[in-house]
C-alpha atoms as one frame of an Amber mdcrd trajectory, in Angstrom:
protein
 -88.945  63.806  54.592 -87.056  63.092  51.345 -88.879  64.078  48.156 -88.481
  62.426  44.772 -87.532  64.550  41.707 -91.140  64.264  40.470 -92.541  65.479
  43.793 -90.151  68.450  43.768 -91.101  69.272  40.162 -94.850  69.199  40.877
 -94.480  71.283  44.041 -92.434  73.984  42.320 -94.684  74.115  39.274 -97.733
  74.479  41.490 -96.245  77.728  42.836 -95.926  79.066  39.310 -92.154  78.595
  39.087 -90.639  77.911  35.693 -88.624  74.725  35.937 -85.515  73.551  34.165
 -84.400  70.084  35.136 -81.337  69.255  33.012 -80.598  66.064  34.912 -84.025
  64.711  33.987 -84.156  65.997  30.400 -84.135  62.521  28.882 -87.187  61.381
  30.816 -90.208  62.609  28.849 -92.432  61.656  31.772 -90.746  64.369  33.849
 -89.797  66.895  31.172 -93.318  67.286  29.831 -94.983  67.381  33.266 -96.869
  70.495  34.255 -98.863  71.655  37.245-101.000  74.644  38.157-102.489  75.793
  41.446-105.743  77.765  41.317-107.145  79.611  44.342-110.854  80.446  44.333
-112.475  82.771  46.857-116.196  82.358  46.268-119.096  84.321  47.774-122.568
  83.167  46.751-125.857  84.909  47.539-129.227  83.912  46.116-132.422  85.540
  47.398-135.705  83.666  46.820-138.357  86.338  46.848-141.281  84.426  45.407
-144.139  83.340  47.664-143.982  79.855  49.114-140.212  79.391  48.784-138.996
  76.662  51.155-135.739  78.584  51.739-135.661  82.387  51.737-131.946  82.778
  51.054-128.824  80.811  50.186-125.656  82.565  51.229-122.166  81.144  51.812
-118.537  82.217  51.547-115.731  79.737  50.916-112.090  79.396  49.915-110.989
  76.683  47.525-107.733  75.389  46.052-107.437  73.260  42.901-104.117  71.651
  41.989-103.951  70.182  38.493-100.899  68.032  37.775-100.400  66.354  34.382
 -97.350  64.203  33.756 -95.673  63.655  30.418 -95.428  60.195  28.878 -92.742
  57.576  29.287 -90.509  57.035  26.268 -91.193  54.312  23.706 -93.904  53.358
  21.228 -96.451  53.229  24.033 -96.187  56.097  26.487 -97.733  56.027  29.950
 -98.532  58.798  32.406-100.773  60.120  35.168-103.096  63.118  35.558-104.389
  64.329  38.922-106.747  66.962  40.314-106.423  67.762  44.028-109.246  69.792
  45.590-109.595  71.556  48.962-112.534  73.615  50.197-112.823  75.680  53.400
-115.953  77.275  54.843-115.471  80.953  55.689-119.085  81.835  56.464-122.420
  80.016  56.412-125.294  80.964  58.693-128.209  78.874  59.875-130.652  78.133
  57.093-128.520  79.670  54.322-126.613  76.587  53.117-127.201  74.518  49.927
-125.329  76.871  47.595-123.368  73.899  46.148-120.118  75.566  47.255-119.535
  73.213  50.176-120.249  69.619  51.125-123.472  69.376  53.207-123.390  68.072
  56.766-126.021  65.991  58.545-127.597  68.994  60.290-128.608  70.747  57.075
-125.598  73.061  57.052-122.171  72.701  55.442-118.951  70.996  56.487-116.070
  73.191  57.668-113.699  71.772  55.061-113.526  69.064  52.422-110.871  67.480
  50.237-110.810  65.187  47.250-108.367  63.710  44.762-109.127  62.619  41.179
-106.455  60.517  39.472-106.452  59.121  35.939-103.892  56.866  34.260-103.187
  57.543  30.593-101.532  55.763  27.686-100.556  57.170  24.287 -99.548  55.691
  20.957 -99.001  57.993  17.979-101.805  60.615  18.217-104.261  58.438  20.149
-104.684  58.762  23.923-106.554  56.551  26.415-107.386  57.845  29.901-108.915
  55.713  32.672-109.846  56.868  36.168-111.397  60.058  37.569-111.489  63.072
  35.270-113.404  66.003  33.815-115.086  65.842  30.401-115.855  68.671  27.984
-117.713  67.782  24.779-121.201  67.933  23.267-122.385  64.792  25.071-121.009
  65.422  28.566-119.476  68.514  30.170-118.321  68.681  33.792-119.682  71.637
  35.738-116.982  73.993  37.030-119.116  76.915  38.184-118.704  76.518  41.947
-115.796  76.124  44.377-114.488  72.794  43.027-115.259  71.008  39.745-117.477
  68.026  39.060-115.525  64.892  38.090-116.549  61.540  36.625-115.145  58.035
  36.937-114.697  56.190  33.649-112.550  56.134  30.546-111.995  58.189  27.380
-110.269  57.512  24.056-109.285  60.481  21.859-107.694  60.038  18.430-106.281
  62.724  16.124-104.552  60.513  13.563-106.190  62.343  10.632-105.484  66.055
  10.209-108.538  68.127  11.097-110.443  65.146  12.580-110.797  64.419  16.296
-112.553  61.195  17.312-113.800  60.966  20.886-115.383  58.042  22.721-115.918
  57.229  26.366-117.649  55.304  29.117-118.713  56.793  32.471-120.095  54.925
  35.457-120.063  57.335  38.435-120.056  61.048  39.245-118.569  63.095  42.085
-120.595  66.299  42.114-119.192  69.749  42.836-120.607  69.773  46.408-119.799
  66.160  47.265-116.835  64.079  48.372-118.291  60.751  47.255-118.917  59.078
  43.919-122.490  58.027  43.122-124.548  56.545  40.312-125.647  58.625  37.340
-129.055  60.189  36.836-130.914  62.495  34.451-132.070  66.101  34.849-135.861
  66.066  35.189-136.678  69.312  37.029-138.604  72.393  35.959-141.435  72.045
  33.437-139.593  69.413  31.408-142.413  66.870  31.537-139.886  64.032  31.941
-140.898  61.048  34.054-138.942  57.942  35.038-140.192  54.555  36.189-138.375
  51.607  37.743-135.442  53.542  39.188-133.925  56.932  38.357-130.216  56.011
  38.439-127.853  53.968  36.302-124.159  53.120  36.219-123.480  53.414  32.497
-123.156  56.417  30.199-121.477  55.981  26.818-120.650  58.485  24.087-119.000
  58.431  20.683-118.442  61.281  18.279-116.005  63.783  16.940-115.282  67.081
  15.252-113.987  67.734  11.739-112.618  70.919  10.263-114.484  70.984   6.939
-112.780  74.174   5.750-110.548  76.786   7.324-113.615  78.615   8.680-116.177
  75.799   9.059-116.171  73.042  11.704-118.735  70.259  12.034-119.347  67.918
  14.965-121.543  64.936  15.824-121.961  62.921  19.043-124.106  59.944  19.999
-124.689  59.375  23.708-126.680  56.941  25.829-127.553  57.115  29.518-128.431
  53.454  29.931-132.173  52.781  30.412-132.956  56.533  30.499-132.220  58.336
  27.225-130.418  58.231  23.870-129.243  61.384  22.108-127.862  62.437  18.727
-126.222  65.876  18.734-125.070  67.963  15.748-123.079  71.202  15.599-121.829
  73.545  12.873-119.615  76.542  13.626-118.667  79.032  10.921-116.420  82.070
  11.369-116.614  84.639   8.580-113.894  87.329   8.452-115.558  90.586   7.382
-112.819  93.201   7.546-109.849  94.152   9.672-110.581  92.912  13.244-114.198
  92.091  12.328-115.814  88.635  12.288-119.248  87.045  12.136-119.534  83.749
  14.025-122.495  81.408  13.493-123.049  78.519  15.918-125.861  76.072  14.990
-126.887  73.224  17.308-129.474  70.451  17.048-130.117  67.467  19.308-132.645
  64.639  19.084-133.326  62.857  22.382-135.432  59.719  22.878-136.173  57.337
  25.742-134.201  54.186  26.487-136.739  52.075  28.344-137.431  53.676  31.736
-138.375  57.219  30.724-140.665  59.139  28.368-137.927  61.367  26.867-138.910
  62.765  23.448-137.300  66.075  22.530-135.922  68.048  19.598-133.668  70.958
  20.606-132.721  73.578  18.010-130.384  76.439  18.817-128.505  79.181  16.991
-126.118  81.887  18.160-124.811  84.624  15.861-122.015  86.854  17.168-120.553
  89.927  15.489-117.081  90.880  16.708-115.265  94.149  16.104-111.948  94.726
  17.867-112.704  94.092  21.568-116.507  94.190  21.232-118.841  91.228  20.635
-122.595  91.467  20.010-124.563  88.216  20.077-128.144  87.104  19.361-129.345
  83.620  20.264-132.487  81.584  19.623-133.485  78.229  21.117-136.569  76.086
  20.495-137.765  72.930  22.245-140.278  70.591  20.607-141.558  67.080  21.234
-143.368  65.513  24.177-140.770  66.518  26.788-138.052  69.038  27.441-134.312
  68.496  26.917-132.570  65.551  28.628-129.011  65.574  29.975-126.924  64.217
  32.834-127.613  65.394  36.383-126.554  66.969  38.686-125.637  70.384  37.292
-123.734  68.983  34.310-123.467  71.661  31.612-125.829  70.886  28.686-124.822
  71.722  25.104-127.433  74.450  24.592-126.923  78.014  23.348-129.267  79.389
  26.027-127.825  77.491  28.980-126.650  80.283  31.290-126.022  80.893  34.995
-129.338  79.720  36.467-131.656  78.426  33.752-131.230  76.294  30.630-134.510
  77.448  28.960-135.118  73.803  28.000-138.635  73.156  29.280-141.289  71.415
  27.207-142.162  73.459  24.078-140.181  76.456  25.310-138.738  78.980  22.891
-136.227  81.563  24.068-134.122  84.481  22.877-130.804  85.844  24.097-129.069
  89.188  23.609-125.431  89.347  24.742-122.589  91.859  24.803-118.910  91.188
  25.614-115.907  93.483  25.829-112.265  92.412  26.060-110.203  95.191  27.641
-107.048  93.805  26.024-108.107  95.826  22.976-107.407  99.022  24.951-104.266
  97.773  26.660-105.623  95.950  29.746-105.088  92.216  29.112-106.942  89.782
  31.376-109.936  92.053  32.054-113.259  91.129  30.403-116.891  92.197  30.757
-120.078  90.334  29.796-123.778  91.129  30.096-126.785  89.269  28.656-130.565
  89.089  28.827-132.710  86.040  28.040-136.438  85.577  27.824-138.414  82.384
  27.277-142.112  81.644  26.716-144.566  79.058  25.379-143.675  76.631  28.198
-146.221  73.804  28.432-147.591  73.904  31.996-150.425  71.468  31.391-153.945
  71.764  30.026-155.292  73.669  33.033-152.621  76.366  33.107-151.530  79.231
  30.890-148.204  79.115  29.075-145.129  79.507  31.258-142.651  82.356  30.898
-139.229  83.059  32.394-136.363  85.503  32.019-132.816  85.925  33.266-130.118
  88.573  33.130-126.438  88.165  34.026-123.472  90.526  34.195-119.862  89.559
  34.804-116.659  91.528  35.247-113.637  89.222  35.385-109.895  89.694  35.661
-107.268  87.004  35.124-103.927  87.969  36.654-101.222  88.067  33.986 -97.977
  86.135  34.550 -95.801  89.164  33.951 -97.361  90.909  36.971 -96.679  88.042
  39.367 -93.473  88.237  41.410
């Protein structure tokens, strides 16, 4: 089979090979193309020890591959290009009754499929410092953030316009109509997270095919950045989100970072959403060490509203399992990070944290709800200089 120059370039880049294509140097579409191949070997084990659990354990092992290929832009005033995400997942182990880890696509018997594949493609156009993307893609902003905490990432179908024409200002707007979740091979309509003790109810249908957002970030000073986003999940909720991040240099290799977040969520016709979410995270860094304290408070008639399923909400106390965003809940977080690059081991990091939440409204006949969570993570990213 004869391959085109673009196909050869993408294939070589995916294997981590540095490319020089002199014969194609004048074609920006080719010259600025890049591709990466990520391999994920994922073992997941969750043990449900509480009484009355419908499933005692979720345990699966899987291998995944994610190829990300981004082209450059064609030459001219208006440049055009393509971005693609190719995803493959293979089941290595999954026993009877231990599925539903979100690593793999479910089958009709209640287990998981042996393998799955998917392709997300988005067309893009650029003029000056403004870019339009239309198709299937990931998002990462205050209003919508694709989950990437399992074998393959969550992707959405829609469009996004990003403009950086003014120094220090990034404007961001978009429209989303469908989601392909991290354990699915099909696109489906959008819905809202309503689980836990959120107190959120929906009438007249729980799905919609329209989510819009508009906002941006602005660098107010060298050390202070502000952001605002408006978002609307049609017929379900409207949300105004604010963020201020300040980084204060204290001394040599010492900083104090303050991250303040506030969101006001209201209903949009078919729900009872009414929430104010306040969060703050203060982190002191010294050389490779980071010490963080976080506080989060929910108020209003319901808990926090955001896109389902498993989309990452913009909350300081959203962690591995819980988001600590139930009705009236207040929560605290203590966190420690260490970057081993500070002692000569680049790519190796360690994190541990503990969170506790209380004052959850469980109804008039019940006492206040409480929850806690602790996480630890040791991670190594292989460095390019060590790869043959």
